[in-house]
N, C-alpha and C positions, 0 to 999 in steps of 0.2 A: 396275526396269522390269517385271519379272514380277508384282510385287505390284500395280502400277498396272493391268496388263492383267486380273488376277484381280478387282480391285475394279470395273473397267469391266464385266466379264462379269456380276458379281453385281448391278450397278445396272441394267443394260440391261433385263432381264426385268421389274424393278420399274417402270421408266419406262413400258414398253410396257403393262404391266398397268394402271397408273394412267391412261394415255391411253385405253385401251379402256373402263375403268370410267367415266371422265369422259364419253366419247362416248355410252355407254348412258344415263347419267344425264341428259345434255342432251336426248337424244331423248325420254326419259320426261317431262321438264319442258317440252317444247315445247307451246305453246298450240295448241288444235285449232280449225280453221276448217271449217265445213260449207258447201259450195258447191252450190246447187241451180239448175241451168240446163239447159234442154233442148237447147241448141246444143253439140255436142261440141267445136267449135272454141273456143268461149268457155271451156268447162270446161278444155280443155287449156292455153289461154293462162294462165288464172288459176292452174292447178296449177303450171305452169312458173315463174310469177312468185313464188309464195308458198311453194313446197315447200322451199326452202332454209332458211327461217326458222321455218316452222310445219308442223304435221301437218295435211294437207288431206284431207278426206273429200268425195267427189263423189257427186252424185245427179242424175239426169236428169228426175225428176218429183217433185212434192210429195207424192205418194202414199207415198213412202218416208220422208218427214220424221219422223213420230212415232217410228218404230222407230230411225232414225238418231240422233235427239235423245237418246233413252233410252240407246242403246248407247254413243254416243261422248261425250255431254255436252260439246258444243263451247263454246268461249269466244266465238265469233262465228259468225253465220250470214249468208252472202251469198246473196241471192235475186234471181232474175229475176222480173219481174212477169208476163210472158206465158208461162205454163206450161200444158201440157196437163192437163186434168181439174180442177185446183185452181189458181187464180192466186196470184201472190206476195202480194197484199194479204191474201187469206184465210189463207194460210199464216202470215204475220206475226201476224195476229190470233190464230190458233191458238197460236202460240209464246207470245205474251204472256198468254194465258189459263191456260197450264199453269204450275204452281209452279216447275218446273225452268227454264222459259224466260223468266220475268218479268224476270230480271236479265241475260239474254243479249242483247247488242246485235245488231241486224239491220241489214245494209247492203243496200240495193237496188242492183243493177247491171243496168240495163235500158235498152232503147231508147225507153221511154215518156218523152217529154221535155216533155209539156204541164204547165202550172202545176197543173192539177187533179190530175195524177198525183202530183206532189210533195206536194201538200196531203193527198191520200189516204194516201200513205206515212207522213206524220207522224201522221195520225189513227189509223192502225192500230198505231203504236208503233215505227216504224223510227227508228234512230239516225243513219242516213246515207243518201244517195241519190247515186249516180253514174250518168251516162248513157253509153251505148255510141254510138259508139266512145269508148274511154277511154284516157288516158295511164297508163302503168305508175306514174309518180311520184304520180299522183292516187290510184291504188288503194293504193299503199304508205302514203301519208299518212293516208288514211281508216282503213285497217286498224290502223295504229299508234295513231291517235287513239282508236278505239273499244276497242281492247284495253287501253289505258292508263287508260281511264275507270273 
């Protein structure tokens, strides 16, 4: 009985250490998503929906985008169209003209619902287009589809 207890004591730190190492590794391996939206409520909702599975970086304006792209090198960018100073269509065009961003999928998450908006999104290189208000299941589906591509 004493030997079993000794063995258990020597195994336990190893298990704890392995779990901590696995947790650190999985956080490092998480795919990064950059979300640019001027509405703090939308940013918070998207963060809460995606933060369990992905590393989420938030920005309130497109002015921050070039620095954030270089610093974080996201696997996916989620953009609103109606942003202050630079709209989402221009930002998408900028992302697609930089070497780093050419392969990065862009998902528009916007209240712009007109057919012309969808067409413009495609023209500037977006990979997906969701309109607000949106269902969580639709956001999950689009994010998974774009990250798997």
